[in-house]
All heavy atoms as a GROMACS GRO file, in nm:
protein
  587
    1MET      N    1   3.306  -1.368  -1.361
    1MET     CA    2   3.233  -1.479  -1.304
    1MET      C    3   3.174  -1.561  -1.420
    1MET      O    4   3.116  -1.506  -1.511
    1MET     CB    5   3.122  -1.424  -1.214
    1MET     CG    6   3.040  -1.528  -1.148
    1MET     SD    7   2.905  -1.467  -1.043
    1MET     CE    8   2.983  -1.349  -0.940
    2THR      N    9   3.190  -1.691  -1.411
    2THR     CA   10   3.140  -1.775  -1.519
    2THR      C   11   2.988  -1.789  -1.510
    2THR      O   12   2.928  -1.763  -1.406
    2THR     CB   13   3.202  -1.916  -1.512
    2THR    OG1   14   3.157  -1.980  -1.393
    2THR    CG2   15   3.354  -1.910  -1.515
    3ASP      N   16   2.930  -1.830  -1.622
    3ASP     CA   17   2.785  -1.847  -1.626
    3ASP      C   18   2.742  -1.957  -1.530
    3ASP      O   19   2.637  -1.947  -1.466
    3ASP     CB   20   2.740  -1.876  -1.769
    3ASP     CG   21   2.592  -1.863  -1.785
    3ASP    OD1   22   2.535  -1.764  -1.732
    3ASP    OD2   23   2.531  -1.950  -1.849
    4ALA      N   24   2.820  -2.063  -1.518
    4ALA     CA   25   2.786  -2.173  -1.427
    4ALA      C   26   2.784  -2.125  -1.282
    4ALA      O   27   2.695  -2.161  -1.205
    4ALA     CB   28   2.885  -2.287  -1.444
    5THR      N   29   2.879  -2.041  -1.245
    5THR     CA   30   2.883  -1.986  -1.110
    5THR      C   31   2.763  -1.896  -1.086
    5THR      O   32   2.699  -1.902  -0.981
    5THR     CB   33   3.013  -1.906  -1.089
    5THR    OG1   34   3.124  -1.991  -1.113
    5THR    CG2   35   3.020  -1.851  -0.948
    6ARG      N   36   2.729  -1.815  -1.185
    6ARG     CA   37   2.614  -1.725  -1.174
    6ARG      C   38   2.484  -1.805  -1.157
    6ARG      O   39   2.400  -1.773  -1.074
    6ARG     CB   40   2.607  -1.636  -1.297
    6ARG     CG   41   2.504  -1.529  -1.288
    6ARG     CD   42   2.516  -1.429  -1.401
    6ARG     NE   43   2.631  -1.341  -1.376
    6ARG     CZ   44   2.745  -1.341  -1.446
    6ARG    NH1   45   2.761  -1.421  -1.546
    6ARG    NH2   46   2.842  -1.259  -1.415
    7ARG      N   47   2.469  -1.913  -1.234
    7ARG     CA   48   2.349  -1.997  -1.222
    7ARG      C   49   2.344  -2.062  -1.084
    7ARG      O   50   2.237  -2.073  -1.023
    7ARG     CB   51   2.347  -2.104  -1.330
    7ARG     CG   52   2.307  -2.050  -1.465
    7ARG     CD   53   2.273  -2.163  -1.563
    7ARG     NE   54   2.372  -2.268  -1.569
    7ARG     CZ   55   2.469  -2.275  -1.661
    7ARG    NH1   56   2.479  -2.183  -1.754
    7ARG    NH2   57   2.554  -2.375  -1.661
    8GLY      N   58   2.458  -2.105  -1.034
    8GLY     CA   59   2.462  -2.164  -0.901
    8GLY      C   60   2.423  -2.065  -0.792
    8GLY      O   61   2.350  -2.099  -0.699
    9LEU      N   62   2.470  -1.942  -0.805
    9LEU     CA   63   2.434  -1.840  -0.708
    9LEU      C   64   2.285  -1.807  -0.714
    9LEU      O   65   2.220  -1.788  -0.610
    9LEU     CB   66   2.516  -1.713  -0.731
    9LEU     CG   67   2.661  -1.719  -0.686
    9LEU    CD1   68   2.736  -1.595  -0.732
    9LEU    CD2   69   2.670  -1.735  -0.536
   10ARG      N   70   2.229  -1.801  -0.833
   10ARG     CA   71   2.085  -1.774  -0.847
   10ARG      C   72   2.005  -1.886  -0.782
   10ARG      O   73   1.906  -1.861  -0.714
   10ARG     CB   74   2.048  -1.760  -0.994
   10ARG     CG   75   2.093  -1.630  -1.054
   10ARG     CD   76   2.070  -1.628  -1.202
   10ARG     NE   77   1.928  -1.630  -1.234
   10ARG     CZ   78   1.867  -1.534  -1.301
   10ARG    NH1   79   1.936  -1.432  -1.346
   10ARG    NH2   80   1.740  -1.542  -1.326
   11THR      N   81   2.047  -2.009  -0.803
   11THR     CA   82   1.977  -2.122  -0.742
   11THR      C   83   1.987  -2.115  -0.590
   11THR      O   84   1.889  -2.142  -0.520
   11THR     CB   85   2.036  -2.255  -0.793
   11THR    OG1   86   2.022  -2.259  -0.935
   11THR    CG2   87   1.966  -2.374  -0.731
   12ALA      N   88   2.103  -2.078  -0.539
   12ALA     CA   89   2.120  -2.066  -0.394
   12ALA      C   90   2.030  -1.957  -0.337
   12ALA      O   91   1.967  -1.976  -0.231
   12ALA     CB   92   2.266  -2.037  -0.360
   13VAL      N   93   2.018  -1.844  -0.405
   13VAL     CA   94   1.931  -1.736  -0.359
   13VAL      C   95   1.786  -1.782  -0.361
   13VAL      O   96   1.711  -1.758  -0.265
   13VAL     CB   97   1.952  -1.609  -0.446
   13VAL    CG1   98   1.844  -1.506  -0.418
   13VAL    CG2   99   2.089  -1.550  -0.420
   14GLN      N  100   1.744  -1.849  -0.466
   14GLN     CA  101   1.607  -1.899  -0.475
   14GLN      C  102   1.578  -2.000  -0.365
   14GLN      O  103   1.472  -1.998  -0.303
   14GLN     CB  104   1.583  -1.961  -0.612
   14GLN     CG  105   1.585  -1.860  -0.723
   14GLN     CD  106   1.598  -1.924  -0.860
   14GLN    OE1  107   1.607  -2.045  -0.873
   14GLN    NE2  108   1.601  -1.841  -0.963
   15THR      N  109   1.674  -2.089  -0.338
   15THR     CA  110   1.656  -2.189  -0.233
   15THR      C  111   1.648  -2.122  -0.097
   15THR      O  112   1.564  -2.158  -0.013
   15THR     CB  113   1.772  -2.290  -0.235
   15THR    OG1  114   1.777  -2.350  -0.365
   15THR    CG2  115   1.755  -2.396  -0.130
   16LEU      N  116   1.730  -2.022  -0.074
   16LEU     CA  117   1.728  -1.950   0.054
   16LEU      C  118   1.593  -1.882   0.075
   16LEU      O  119   1.535  -1.890   0.184
   16LEU     CB  120   1.840  -1.846   0.057
   16LEU     CG  121   1.848  -1.759   0.182
   16LEU    CD1  122   1.881  -1.845   0.303
   16LEU    CD2  123   1.951  -1.651   0.165
   17LEU      N  124   1.539  -1.818  -0.028
   17LEU     CA  125   1.409  -1.752  -0.015
   17LEU      C  126   1.299  -1.854   0.012
   17LEU      O  127   1.208  -1.828   0.092
   17LEU     CB  128   1.378  -1.672  -0.141
   17LEU     CG  129   1.464  -1.547  -0.162
   17LEU    CD1  130   1.432  -1.484  -0.298
   17LEU    CD2  131   1.444  -1.448  -0.050
   18THR      N  132   1.306  -1.970  -0.050
   18THR     CA  133   1.207  -2.075  -0.026
   18THR      C  134   1.219  -2.129   0.116
   18THR      O  135   1.117  -2.151   0.183
   18THR     CB  136   1.222  -2.189  -0.128
   18THR    OG1  137   1.210  -2.133  -0.259
   18THR    CG2  138   1.117  -2.295  -0.108
   19LEU      N  139   1.341  -2.148   0.164
   19LEU     CA  140   1.358  -2.197   0.302
   19LEU      C  141   1.310  -2.095   0.404
   19LEU      O  142   1.254  -2.131   0.507
   19LEU     CB  143   1.505  -2.233   0.327
   19LEU     CG  144   1.552  -2.362   0.261
   19LEU    CD1  145   1.702  -2.381   0.283
   19LEU    CD2  146   1.475  -2.481   0.314
   20ILE      N  147   1.329  -1.967   0.375
   20ILE     CA  148   1.278  -1.864   0.465
   20ILE      C  149   1.126  -1.871   0.472
   20ILE      O  150   1.066  -1.858   0.579
   20ILE     CB  151   1.326  -1.724   0.420
   20ILE    CG1  152   1.475  -1.710   0.449
   20ILE    CG2  153   1.247  -1.613   0.489
   20ILE    CD1  154   1.538  -1.586   0.389
   21ALA      N  155   1.063  -1.896   0.357
   21ALA     CA  156   0.917  -1.911   0.356
   21ALA      C  157   0.874  -2.037   0.431
   21ALA      O  158   0.764  -2.042   0.487
   21ALA     CB  159   0.867  -1.916   0.212
   22ALA      N  160   0.960  -2.139   0.436
   22ALA     CA  161   0.926  -2.265   0.501
   22ALA      C  162   0.962  -2.269   0.649
   22ALA      O  163   0.923  -2.362   0.719
   22ALA     CB  164   0.997  -2.380   0.430
   23LEU      N  165   1.033  -2.170   0.700
   23LEU     CA  166   1.078  -2.174   0.839
   23LEU      C  167   0.967  -2.198   0.940
   23LEU      O  168   0.985  -2.278   1.032
   23LEU     CB  169   1.154  -2.046   0.873
   23LEU     CG  170   1.302  -2.048   0.837
   23LEU    CD1  171   1.366  -1.915   0.871
   23LEU    CD2  172   1.375  -2.160   0.904
   24PRO      N  173   0.853  -2.130   0.929
   24PRO     CA  174   0.748  -2.159   1.030
   24PRO      C  175   0.704  -2.305   1.030
   24PRO      O  176   0.678  -2.362   1.135
   24PRO     CB  177   0.632  -2.068   0.987
   24PRO     CG  178   0.695  -1.959   0.910
   24PRO     CD  179   0.814  -2.021   0.841
   25LEU      N  180   0.698  -2.366   0.914
   25LEU     CA  181   0.660  -2.507   0.905
   25LEU      C  182   0.771  -2.597   0.960
   25LEU      O  183   0.744  -2.691   1.034
   25LEU     CB  184   0.630  -2.545   0.760
   25LEU     CG  185   0.601  -2.692   0.735
   25LEU    CD1  186   0.470  -2.732   0.803
   25LEU    CD2  187   0.593  -2.720   0.587
   26LEU      N  188   0.894  -2.566   0.925
   26LEU     CA  189   1.006  -2.650   0.968
   26LEU      C  190   1.035  -2.635   1.117
   26LEU      O  191   1.088  -2.726   1.179
   26LEU     CB  192   1.130  -2.616   0.887
   26LEU     CG  193   1.120  -2.643   0.736
   26LEU    CD1  194   1.245  -2.592   0.666
   26LEU    CD2  195   1.098  -2.789   0.709
   27ALA      N  196   0.999  -2.522   1.177
   27ALA     CA  197   1.025  -2.498   1.318
   27ALA      C  198   0.932  -2.581   1.406
   27ALA      O  199   0.968  -2.621   1.516
   27ALA     CB  200   1.010  -2.351   1.351
   28SER      N  201   0.811  -2.607   1.356
   28SER     CA  202   0.718  -2.689   1.433
   28SER      C  203   0.739  -2.835   1.398
   28SER      O  204   0.823  -2.871   1.316
   28SER     CB  205   0.574  -2.646   1.404
   28SER     OG  206   0.543  -2.674   1.270
   29ASP      N  207   0.660  -2.919   1.459
   29ASP     CA  208   0.669  -3.063   1.434
   29ASP      C  209   0.598  -3.095   1.302
   29ASP      O  210   0.476  -3.082   1.294
   29ASP     CB  211   0.601  -3.138   1.548
   29ASP     CG  212   0.681  -3.256   1.596
   29ASP    OD1  213   0.792  -3.275   1.547
   29ASP    OD2  214   0.629  -3.328   1.683
   30PRO      N  215   0.671  -3.137   1.198
   30PRO     CA  216   0.604  -3.168   1.071
   30PRO      C  217   0.515  -3.292   1.084
   30PRO      O  218   0.549  -3.387   1.152
   30PRO     CB  219   0.717  -3.192   0.973
   30PRO     CG  220   0.843  -3.179   1.047
   30PRO     CD  221   0.814  -3.151   1.190
   31HIS      N  222   0.399  -3.287   1.020
   31HIS     CA  223   0.305  -3.398   1.020
   31HIS      C  224   0.267  -3.430   0.877
   31HIS      O  225   0.299  -3.357   0.784
   31HIS     CB  226   0.178  -3.360   1.098
   31HIS     CG  227   0.204  -3.320   1.240
   31HIS    ND1  228   0.238  -3.410   1.338
   31HIS    CD2  229   0.204  -3.198   1.300
   31HIS    CE1  230   0.256  -3.346   1.452
   31HIS    NE2  231   0.236  -3.217   1.432
   32VAL      N  232   0.196  -3.540   0.859
   32VAL     CA  233   0.151  -3.580   0.726
   32VAL      C  234   0.058  -3.474   0.668
   32VAL      O  235   0.055  -3.450   0.548
   32VAL     CB  236   0.082  -3.718   0.731
   32VAL    CG1  237   0.020  -3.753   0.597
   32VAL    CG2  238   0.180  -3.824   0.775
   33SER      N  239  -0.015  -3.404   0.754
   33SER     CA  240  -0.106  -3.301   0.707
   33SER      C  241  -0.032  -3.182   0.647
   33SER      O  242  -0.092  -3.097   0.582
   33SER     CB  243  -0.196  -3.253   0.821
   33SER     OG  244  -0.118  -3.194   0.923
   34ASP      N  245   0.099  -3.175   0.668
   34ASP     CA  246   0.180  -3.066   0.613
   34ASP      C  247   0.225  -3.092   0.470
   34ASP      O  248   0.289  -3.006   0.410
   34ASP     CB  249   0.303  -3.042   0.700
   34ASP     CG  250   0.267  -2.991   0.838
   34ASP    OD1  251   0.161  -2.925   0.850
   34ASP    OD2  252   0.343  -3.016   0.933
   35VAL      N  253   0.195  -3.208   0.414
   35VAL     CA  254   0.237  -3.242   0.278
   35VAL      C  255   0.186  -3.141   0.176
   35VAL      O  256   0.262  -3.096   0.090
   35VAL     CB  257   0.197  -3.387   0.242
   35VAL    CG1  258   0.220  -3.416   0.094
   35VAL    CG2  259   0.276  -3.484   0.328
   36PRO      N  260   0.058  -3.098   0.182
   36PRO     CA  261   0.014  -2.996   0.086
   36PRO      C  262   0.091  -2.865   0.099
   36PRO      O  263   0.116  -2.797   0.000
   36PRO     CB  264  -0.134  -2.976   0.120
   36PRO     CG  265  -0.175  -3.102   0.186
   36PRO     CD  266  -0.054  -3.149   0.261
   37VAL      N  267   0.130  -2.831   0.221
   37VAL     CA  268   0.208  -2.710   0.240
   37VAL      C  269   0.345  -2.725   0.176
   37VAL      O  270   0.396  -2.633   0.111
   37VAL     CB  271   0.221  -2.676   0.390
   37VAL    CG1  272   0.310  -2.556   0.412
   37VAL    CG2  273   0.084  -2.653   0.452
   38LEU      N  274   0.406  -2.841   0.192
   38LEU     CA  275   0.536  -2.865   0.130
   38LEU      C  276   0.524  -2.863  -0.022
   38LEU      O  277   0.612  -2.811  -0.091
   38LEU     CB  278   0.594  -2.999   0.177
   38LEU     CG  279   0.634  -3.004   0.324
   38LEU    CD1  280   0.674  -3.145   0.364
   38LEU    CD2  281   0.746  -2.906   0.352
   39ALA      N  282   0.416  -2.918  -0.076
   39ALA     CA  283   0.393  -2.911  -0.220
   39ALA      C  284   0.377  -2.767  -0.265
   39ALA      O  285   0.426  -2.728  -0.372
   39ALA     CB  286   0.270  -2.992  -0.257
   40GLY      N  287   0.312  -2.686  -0.182
   40GLY     CA  288   0.300  -2.544  -0.212
   40GLY      C  289   0.434  -2.474  -0.213
   40GLY      O  290   0.458  -2.384  -0.294
   41LEU      N  291   0.524  -2.514  -0.125
   41LEU     CA  292   0.658  -2.456  -0.122
   41LEU      C  293   0.738  -2.492  -0.247
   41LEU      O  294   0.812  -2.410  -0.299
   41LEU     CB  295   0.733  -2.500   0.004
   41LEU     CG  296   0.684  -2.437   0.133
   41LEU    CD1  297   0.750  -2.504   0.253
   41LEU    CD2  298   0.711  -2.287   0.134
   42VAL      N  299   0.720  -2.613  -0.295
   42VAL     CA  300   0.785  -2.652  -0.420
   42VAL      C  301   0.730  -2.568  -0.535
   42VAL      O  302   0.806  -2.520  -0.620
   42VAL     CB  303   0.765  -2.804  -0.447
   42VAL    CG1  304   0.812  -2.840  -0.587
   42VAL    CG2  305   0.839  -2.885  -0.343
   43ALA      N  306   0.599  -2.546  -0.535
   43ALA     CA  307   0.539  -2.461  -0.638
   43ALA      C  308   0.590  -2.318  -0.626
   43ALA      O  309   0.617  -2.252  -0.727
   43ALA     CB  310   0.387  -2.464  -0.625
   44PHE      N  311   0.607  -2.269  -0.503
   44PHE     CA  312   0.661  -2.135  -0.481
   44PHE      C  313   0.803  -2.125  -0.536
   44PHE      O  314   0.838  -2.028  -0.604
   44PHE     CB  315   0.660  -2.103  -0.331
   44PHE     CG  316   0.728  -1.974  -0.296
   44PHE    CD1  317   0.665  -1.853  -0.320
   44PHE    CD2  318   0.854  -1.974  -0.239
   44PHE    CE1  319   0.728  -1.733  -0.288
   44PHE    CE2  320   0.917  -1.856  -0.207
   44PHE     CZ  321   0.854  -1.734  -0.231
   45ALA      N  322   0.885  -2.225  -0.510
   45ALA     CA  323   1.022  -2.225  -0.560
   45ALA      C  324   1.026  -2.226  -0.712
   45ALA      O  325   1.106  -2.157  -0.775
   45ALA     CB  326   1.100  -2.344  -0.504
   46THR      N  327   0.935  -2.303  -0.771
   46THR     CA  328   0.928  -2.310  -0.917
   46THR      C  329   0.886  -2.176  -0.975
   46THR      O  330   0.944  -2.126  -1.072
   46THR     CB  331   0.829  -2.420  -0.960
   46THR    OG1  332   0.871  -2.543  -0.904
   46THR    CG2  333   0.822  -2.432  -1.111
   47ALA      N  334   0.784  -2.115  -0.915
   47ALA     CA  335   0.737  -1.985  -0.962
   47ALA      C  336   0.845  -1.878  -0.945
   47ALA      O  337   0.864  -1.793  -1.033
   47ALA     CB  338   0.611  -1.945  -0.887
   48LEU      N  339   0.918  -1.883  -0.835
   48LEU     CA  340   1.026  -1.788  -0.812
   48LEU      C  341   1.136  -1.803  -0.918
   48LEU      O  342   1.188  -1.704  -0.970
   48LEU     CB  343   1.084  -1.807  -0.672
   48LEU     CG  344   1.193  -1.712  -0.629
   48LEU    CD1  345   1.142  -1.568  -0.626
   48LEU    CD2  346   1.245  -1.753  -0.492
   49SER      N  347   1.167  -1.926  -0.951
   49SER     CA  348   1.268  -1.952  -1.054
   49SER      C  349   1.223  -1.897  -1.188
   49SER      O  350   1.301  -1.834  -1.260
   49SER     CB  351   1.292  -2.103  -1.063
   49SER     OG  352   1.383  -2.132  -1.165
   50ARG      N  353   1.095  -1.919  -1.223
   50ARG     CA  354   1.043  -1.867  -1.350
   50ARG      C  355   1.039  -1.715  -1.349
   50ARG      O  356   1.069  -1.650  -1.449
   50ARG     CB  357   0.902  -1.922  -1.376
   50ARG     CG  358   0.895  -2.072  -1.394
   50ARG     CD  359   0.951  -2.111  -1.525
   50ARG     NE  360   0.870  -2.049  -1.631
   50ARG     CZ  361   0.870  -2.087  -1.754
   50ARG    NH1  362   0.945  -2.187  -1.790
   50ARG    NH2  363   0.797  -2.026  -1.844
   51LEU      N  364   1.003  -1.657  -1.237
   51LEU     CA  365   0.994  -1.512  -1.225
   51LEU      C  366   1.131  -1.448  -1.243
   51LEU      O  367   1.145  -1.345  -1.309
   51LEU     CB  368   0.933  -1.474  -1.091
   51LEU     CG  369   0.914  -1.326  -1.065
   51LEU    CD1  370   0.808  -1.270  -1.158
   51LEU    CD2  371   0.874  -1.303  -0.921
   52MET      N  372   1.234  -1.508  -1.185
   52MET     CA  373   1.368  -1.452  -1.195
   52MET      C  374   1.423  -1.460  -1.337
   52MET      O  375   1.519  -1.393  -1.370
   52MET     CB  376   1.463  -1.518  -1.096
   52MET     CG  377   1.436  -1.476  -0.953
   52MET     SD  378   1.549  -1.550  -0.835
   52MET     CE  379   1.699  -1.461  -0.868
   53ALA      N  380   1.363  -1.542  -1.421
   53ALA     CA  381   1.408  -1.554  -1.560
   53ALA      C  382   1.344  -1.450  -1.651
   53ALA      O  383   1.388  -1.432  -1.764
   53ALA     CB  384   1.377  -1.694  -1.613
   54VAL      N  385   1.242  -1.378  -1.603
   54VAL     CA  386   1.176  -1.275  -1.683
   54VAL      C  387   1.274  -1.158  -1.701
   54VAL      O  388   1.334  -1.113  -1.603
   54VAL     CB  389   1.047  -1.228  -1.614
   54VAL    CG1  390   0.986  -1.109  -1.685
   54VAL    CG2  391   0.948  -1.342  -1.605
   55PRO      N  392   1.293  -1.109  -1.823
   55PRO     CA  393   1.390  -1.002  -1.847
   55PRO      C  394   1.368  -0.877  -1.761
   55PRO      O  395   1.464  -0.817  -1.713
   55PRO     CB  396   1.373  -0.970  -1.995
   55PRO     CG  397   1.322  -1.097  -2.056
   55PRO     CD  398   1.235  -1.158  -1.949
   56ALA      N  399   1.243  -0.839  -1.738
   56ALA     CA  400   1.216  -0.719  -1.657
   56ALA      C  401   1.260  -0.740  -1.512
   56ALA      O  402   1.312  -0.648  -1.448
   56ALA     CB  403   1.069  -0.684  -1.663
   57VAL      N  404   1.241  -0.859  -1.461
   57VAL     CA  405   1.283  -0.889  -1.324
   57VAL      C  406   1.434  -0.903  -1.318
   57VAL      O  407   1.499  -0.857  -1.224
   57VAL     CB  408   1.213  -1.017  -1.272
   57VAL    CG1  409   1.267  -1.057  -1.136
   57VAL    CG2  410   1.063  -0.996  -1.266
   58GLU      N  411   1.491  -0.965  -1.420
   58GLU     CA  412   1.636  -0.984  -1.423
   58GLU      C  413   1.709  -0.849  -1.422
   58GLU      O  414   1.816  -0.835  -1.364
   58GLU     CB  415   1.677  -1.065  -1.545
   58GLU     CG  416   1.821  -1.104  -1.540
   58GLU     CD  417   1.855  -1.214  -1.636
   58GLU    OE1  418   1.768  -1.295  -1.671
   58GLU    OE2  419   1.972  -1.219  -1.675
   59ALA      N  420   1.649  -0.748  -1.483
   59ALA     CA  421   1.710  -0.615  -1.484
   59ALA      C  422   1.714  -0.555  -1.343
   59ALA      O  423   1.799  -0.469  -1.315
   59ALA     CB  424   1.631  -0.523  -1.577
   60LEU      N  425   1.628  -0.601  -1.254
   60LEU     CA  426   1.626  -0.551  -1.116
   60LEU      C  427   1.727  -0.623  -1.026
   60LEU      O  428   1.757  -0.574  -0.917
   60LEU     CB  429   1.486  -0.568  -1.057
   60LEU     CG  430   1.374  -0.490  -1.127
   60LEU    CD1  431   1.239  -0.529  -1.068
   60LEU    CD2  432   1.396  -0.341  -1.116
   61LEU      N  433   1.777  -0.738  -1.072
   61LEU     CA  434   1.871  -0.815  -0.992
   61LEU      C  435   2.007  -0.745  -0.986
   61LEU      O  436   2.042  -0.670  -1.076
   61LEU     CB  437   1.890  -0.955  -1.052
   61LEU     CG  438   1.768  -1.046  -1.050
   61LEU    CD1  439   1.801  -1.175  -1.124
   61LEU    CD2  440   1.724  -1.075  -0.909
   62PRO      N  441   2.084  -0.771  -0.881
   62PRO     CA  442   2.220  -0.717  -0.877
   62PRO      C  443   2.301  -0.768  -0.996
   62PRO      O  444   2.274  -0.877  -1.049
   62PRO     CB  445   2.279  -0.770  -0.746
   62PRO     CG  446   2.167  -0.830  -0.671
   62PRO     CD  447   2.053  -0.852  -0.764
   63SER      N  448   2.400  -0.694  -1.038
   63SER     CA  449   2.476  -0.730  -1.158
   63SER      C  450   2.541  -0.868  -1.148
   63SER      O  451   2.554  -0.937  -1.248
   63SER     CB  452   2.582  -0.624  -1.186
   63SER     OG  453   2.673  -0.616  -1.078
   64TRP      N  454   2.578  -0.910  -1.029
   64TRP     CA  455   2.645  -1.039  -1.015
   64TRP      C  456   2.548  -1.156  -1.029
   64TRP      O  457   2.591  -1.270  -1.039
   64TRP     CB  458   2.724  -1.047  -0.885
   64TRP     CG  459   2.644  -1.017  -0.762
   64TRP    CD1  460   2.620  -0.894  -0.709
   64TRP    CD2  461   2.580  -1.111  -0.677
   64TRP    NE1  462   2.542  -0.907  -0.596
   64TRP    CE2  463   2.518  -1.038  -0.574
   64TRP    CE3  464   2.569  -1.249  -0.677
   64TRP    CZ2  465   2.446  -1.099  -0.473
   64TRP    CZ3  466   2.497  -1.310  -0.576
   64TRP    CH2  467   2.437  -1.235  -0.475
   65LEU      N  468   2.416  -1.130  -1.029
   65LEU     CA  469   2.318  -1.237  -1.050
   65LEU      C  470   2.258  -1.235  -1.190
   65LEU      O  471   2.188  -1.327  -1.228
   65LEU     CB  472   2.204  -1.225  -0.948
   65LEU     CG  473   2.232  -1.277  -0.809
   65LEU    CD1  474   2.110  -1.259  -0.720
   65LEU    CD2  475   2.273  -1.422  -0.810
   66ARG      N  476   2.285  -1.130  -1.266
   66ARG     CA  477   2.228  -1.119  -1.401
   66ARG      C  478   2.300  -1.209  -1.498
   66ARG      O  479   2.419  -1.235  -1.485
   66ARG     CB  480   2.238  -0.976  -1.452
   66ARG     CG  481   2.141  -0.886  -1.388
   66ARG     CD  482   2.145  -0.750  -1.455
   66ARG     NE  483   2.112  -0.653  -1.354
   66ARG     CZ  484   2.174  -0.539  -1.336
   66ARG    NH1  485   2.274  -0.504  -1.414
   66ARG    NH2  486   2.137  -0.459  -1.240
   67ARG      N  487   2.224  -1.253  -1.600
   67ARG     CA  488   2.284  -1.329  -1.710
   67ARG      C  489   2.364  -1.235  -1.796
   67ARG      O  490   2.327  -1.120  -1.815
   67ARG     CB  491   2.173  -1.389  -1.797
   67ARG     CG  492   2.158  -1.534  -1.785
   67ARG     CD  493   2.061  -1.584  -1.887
   67ARG     NE  494   1.943  -1.498  -1.896
   67ARG     CZ  495   1.819  -1.541  -1.891
   67ARG    NH1  496   1.796  -1.668  -1.878
   67ARG    NH2  497   1.719  -1.459  -1.901
   68LYS      N  498   2.473  -1.285  -1.851
   68LYS     CA  499   2.548  -1.205  -1.947
   68LYS      C  500   2.471  -1.200  -2.077
   68LYS      O  501   2.407  -1.297  -2.116
   68LYS     CB  502   2.686  -1.266  -1.972
   68LYS     CG  503   2.782  -1.247  -1.858
   68LYS     CD  504   2.916  -1.302  -1.898
   68LYS     CE  505   3.016  -1.285  -1.786
   68LYS     NZ  506   3.144  -1.344  -1.820
   69GLU      N  507   2.479  -1.087  -2.146
   69GLU     CA  508   2.414  -1.075  -2.277
   69GLU      C  509   2.488  -1.164  -2.375
   69GLU      O  510   2.611  -1.163  -2.381
   69GLU     CB  511   2.419  -0.930  -2.325
   69GLU     CG  512   2.339  -0.836  -2.237
   69GLU     CD  513   2.191  -0.865  -2.239
   69GLU    OE1  514   2.141  -0.904  -2.346
   69GLU    OE2  515   2.127  -0.850  -2.135
   70ARG      N  516   2.413  -1.240  -2.453
   70ARG     CA  517   2.476  -1.324  -2.555
   70ARG      C  518   2.494  -1.243  -2.681
   70ARG      O  519   2.407  -1.171  -2.724
   70ARG     CB  520   2.387  -1.445  -2.585
   70ARG     CG  521   2.385  -1.543  -2.473
   70ARG     CD  522   2.315  -1.666  -2.517
   70ARG     NE  523   2.314  -1.761  -2.405
   70ARG     CZ  524   2.271  -1.882  -2.416
   70ARG    NH1  525   2.223  -1.927  -2.529
   70ARG    NH2  526   2.272  -1.962  -2.313
   71ARG      N  527   2.610  -1.257  -2.740
   71ARG     CA  528   2.638  -1.190  -2.867
   71ARG      C  529   2.597  -1.282  -2.980
   71ARG      O  530   2.623  -1.401  -2.978
   71ARG     CB  531   2.786  -1.155  -2.877
   71ARG     CG  532   2.826  -1.048  -2.774
   71ARG     CD  533   2.972  -1.022  -2.783
   71ARG     NE  534   3.041  -1.138  -2.724
   71ARG     CZ  535   3.171  -1.156  -2.729
   71ARG    NH1  536   3.248  -1.070  -2.788
   71ARG    NH2  537   3.228  -1.261  -2.673
   72GLU      N  538   2.535  -1.223  -3.081
   72GLU     CA  539   2.492  -1.303  -3.196
   72GLU      C  540   2.612  -1.355  -3.272
   72GLU      O  541   2.712  -1.285  -3.288
   72GLU     CB  542   2.405  -1.217  -3.290
   72GLU     CG  543   2.269  -1.186  -3.231
   72GLU     CD  544   2.181  -1.118  -3.331
   72GLU    OE1  545   2.191  -1.148  -3.451
   72GLU    OE2  546   2.102  -1.033  -3.288
   73GLY      N  547   2.601  -1.479  -3.317
   73GLY     CA  548   2.708  -1.538  -3.397
   73GLY      C  549   2.823  -1.592  -3.316
   73GLY      O  550   2.920  -1.640  -3.371
   74VAL      N  551   2.814  -1.586  -3.184
   74VAL     CA  552   2.922  -1.635  -3.100
   74VAL      C  553   2.879  -1.768  -3.039
   74VAL      O  554   2.774  -1.777  -2.976
   74VAL     CB  555   2.956  -1.535  -2.986
   74VAL    CG1  556   3.061  -1.594  -2.894
   74VAL    CG2  557   3.003  -1.404  -3.046
   75ASP      N  558   2.960  -1.870  -3.060
   75ASP     CA  559   2.930  -2.002  -3.004
   75ASP      C  560   2.984  -2.006  -2.863
   75ASP      O  561   3.104  -1.993  -2.840
   75ASP     CB  562   2.996  -2.111  -3.090
   75ASP     CG  563   2.962  -2.250  -3.040
   75ASP    OD1  564   2.868  -2.263  -2.959
   75ASP    OD2  565   3.028  -2.345  -3.085
   76ASP      N  566   2.892  -2.022  -2.764
   76ASP     CA  567   2.936  -2.023  -2.625
   76ASP      C  568   2.972  -2.163  -2.576
   76ASP      O  569   3.001  -2.184  -2.461
   76ASP     CB  570   2.829  -1.962  -2.533
   76ASP     CG  571   2.699  -2.040  -2.534
   76ASP    OD1  572   2.689  -2.139  -2.609
   76ASP    OD2  573   2.607  -2.001  -2.458
   77GLY      N  574   2.971  -2.260  -2.668
   77GLY     CA  575   3.009  -2.396  -2.632
   77GLY      C  576   2.897  -2.476  -2.571
   77GLY      O  577   2.914  -2.591  -2.535
   78GLY      N  578   2.779  -2.416  -2.555
   78GLY     CA  579   2.664  -2.485  -2.498
   78GLY      C  580   2.598  -2.576  -2.600
   78GLY      O  581   2.627  -2.573  -2.718
   79SER      N  582   2.507  -2.656  -2.551
   79SER     CA  583   2.439  -2.746  -2.644
   79SER      C  584   2.308  -2.688  -2.690
   79SER      O  585   2.251  -2.600  -2.640
   79SER     CB  586   2.413  -2.880  -2.578
   79SER     OG  587   2.351  -2.866  -2.453
   0.00000   0.00000   0.00000
């Protein structure tokens, strides 16, 4: 699996978890008063993304969601 595919899957998992957290809000009639809640959900998604990047948390992820170890001295073509 390529690194781009792995990053896409991680983003999909993070988005799914955020949408699950938002379901009660989305199931009811959204109002302007719900804007702070939506901002909180964006913050939750951001925090989840940062948390999944922590090496200790990444070790708990399934192998298909983990980053490949980079070898020193190998140019992966990235910028």
